[in-house]
C-alpha positions in Angstrom: 44.3 88.5 57.4 44.8 90.0 54.0 42.4 92.8 54.9 44.4 94.0 57.9 47.5 95.2 56.0 45.1 97.0 53.6 43.4 98.8 56.5 46.7 99.6 58.1 48.1 101.2 54.9 45.0 103.2 54.2 44.8 104.5 57.7 48.6 105.4 57.8 48.7 106.9 54.3 47.3 110.3 55.2 49.9 110.7 57.9 52.7 110.0 55.4 51.1 112.4 53.0 50.9 115.1 55.6 54.5 114.5 56.6 55.6 114.8 52.9 53.7 118.1 52.6 55.4 119.4 55.7 58.8 118.5 54.3 57.9 120.3 51.1 56.8 123.4 53.1 60.1 123.3 55.0 62.0 123.0 51.7 60.2 126.0 50.3 61.0 128.1 53.4 64.6 126.9 53.3 64.8 128.0 49.7 63.5 131.5 50.6 66.0 131.8 53.4 68.9 130.9 51.2 67.7 133.3 48.5 67.4 136.1 51.2 70.9 135.3 52.5 72.4 135.4 49.0 70.7 138.8 48.4 72.1 140.2 51.7 75.6 138.8 50.8 75.4 140.5 47.4 74.4 143.8 49.0 77.2 143.9 51.6 79.8 142.8 49.1 78.6 145.4 46.6 78.9 148.2 49.3 82.2 146.9 50.6 83.6 146.7 47.1 82.4 150.2 46.3 84.0 151.5 49.6 87.3 149.8 48.7 87.3 151.3 45.2 86.7 154.8 46.6 89.5 154.4 49.1 87.2 154.4 52.2 88.4 150.9 53.1 92.1 150.0 53.4 93.7 146.8 52.2 94.1 145.7 55.8 90.3 146.3 56.4 89.5 144.5 53.2 91.6 141.5 54.2 90.0 141.4 57.7 86.5 141.5 56.1 87.6 138.8 53.7 88.6 136.5 56.5 85.3 137.1 58.3 83.4 136.5 55.0 85.4 133.3 54.2 84.6 131.9 57.6 80.9 131.9 56.8 81.6 129.1 54.3 78.5 130.0 52.2 78.0 128.3 48.9 79.3 130.2 45.8 81.2 132.7 48.0 84.1 132.9 45.6 81.9 133.8 42.6 79.9 136.3 44.7 83.1 137.9 46.0 84.6 138.2 42.6 81.4 139.8 41.2 81.6 142.7 43.6 85.2 143.2 44.9 88.1 144.2 42.6 90.6 142.1 44.4 90.0 138.5 43.5 89.0 135.9 46.2 92.1 133.8 45.5 94.5 136.8 45.8 92.9 137.7 49.2 93.1 134.1 50.3 96.9 134.0 49.6 97.8 137.6 50.6 99.4 138.5 54.0 98.2 141.8 55.4 100.5 144.8 55.3 103.2 144.7 57.9 104.6 148.2 57.7 103.7 151.7 58.9 100.5 153.3 57.8 99.1 150.1 56.3 102.0 149.6 53.9 104.0 146.5 53.1 107.7 146.8 53.8 110.7 144.6 53.7 114.4 144.1 52.9 115.9 143.0 49.6 116.1 140.3 48.6 112.6 139.6 49.6 112.0 136.1 50.9 109.0 134.4 49.4 107.5 133.9 52.8 107.6 137.6 53.7 104.4 139.7 53.4 104.3 141.7 50.2 101.8 142.7 47.6 100.6 139.9 45.3 100.1 140.1 41.5 97.0 142.1 40.7 97.3 144.5 43.8 98.0 148.1 42.7 100.8 149.7 44.7 103.2 152.6 44.8 106.6 151.4 45.9 109.7 153.1 47.2 113.1 151.6 47.1 115.6 152.6 49.7 119.5 152.6 49.5 121.9 151.5 52.3 121.5 155.0 54.0 117.7 154.4 54.1 117.2 157.2 51.6 114.6 156.8 48.8 116.4 156.0 45.6 113.5 155.0 43.3 109.8 155.3 43.3 107.3 153.6 41.0 103.9 152.0 40.7 102.8 148.5 39.6 100.3 145.8 40.0 103.0 143.1 39.7 105.3 144.0 42.6 107.8 141.0 42.6 108.1 141.1 38.8 108.8 144.8 38.8 111.3 144.7 41.6 113.1 141.8 39.9 113.4 144.0 36.7 114.9 146.8 38.7 117.6 144.4 40.0 118.3 143.2 36.5 118.5 146.9 35.4 121.3 147.5 38.0 119.4 149.5 40.6 120.9 148.9 44.0 118.6 149.0 47.0 118.4 147.4 50.4 114.8 147.8 51.4 111.4 148.7 50.1 108.0 150.0 51.1 104.7 149.5 49.1 101.6 151.6 49.5 98.4 149.7 48.6 96.0 151.5 46.2 92.4 150.5 45.2 93.4 150.6 41.5 96.1 151.8 39.0 94.6 155.3 38.7 94.8 155.9 42.4 98.4 154.5 42.3 99.3 157.1 39.6 98.0 159.9 41.7 99.9 158.8 44.8 103.0 158.1 42.7 102.9 161.6 41.3 102.6 163.2 44.8 105.3 161.0 46.3 107.7 161.7 43.4 107.4 165.5 44.1 107.8 165.0 47.9 110.7 162.6 48.0 112.7 163.3 44.8 114.3 159.8 44.7 117.8 159.9 43.1 117.3 157.3 40.4 113.9 158.6 39.0 114.3 160.6 35.8 111.1 162.5 36.2 109.6 164.4 39.2 106.0 163.5 38.4 103.6 162.4 35.7 
């Protein structure tokens, strides 16, 4: 009787060995697939990030792309996003898309915390409007709420605002210069950079 278990283990052993080899083969294929997926993710994020920096992609389009990318739930997606897109993953996660005309944010003052507006780190050109809905001040920042609060402390009176998203501070300076010349807001001391 002691010989039977020995015979059984030697006759079954090759089947176990073959199964283990099959598992190893599947793991190697899975590793290659994951590697290929990560390469494709890096490529699309690089191209989308470049398009956003060039102004070919709007903030609204970027946030829509972000939601689709986030839904994939791929490992290390935050790091991968931050490596290729200038607007950090966490900022995109918290940001509400523009709610105003032409892809801008707009709102009244004081601005409730729950209303859509640019988050810290998003470059914008903003226009403040008086009670007659005339532009009274125009500026640029990447810290919208902080800057608006400073204007209130400085005594500027306004009832509403509009913020134009820009891919970076340089693009914001160009747009600010153009809008200053076009709108000539009453509280600005200069008519362009």
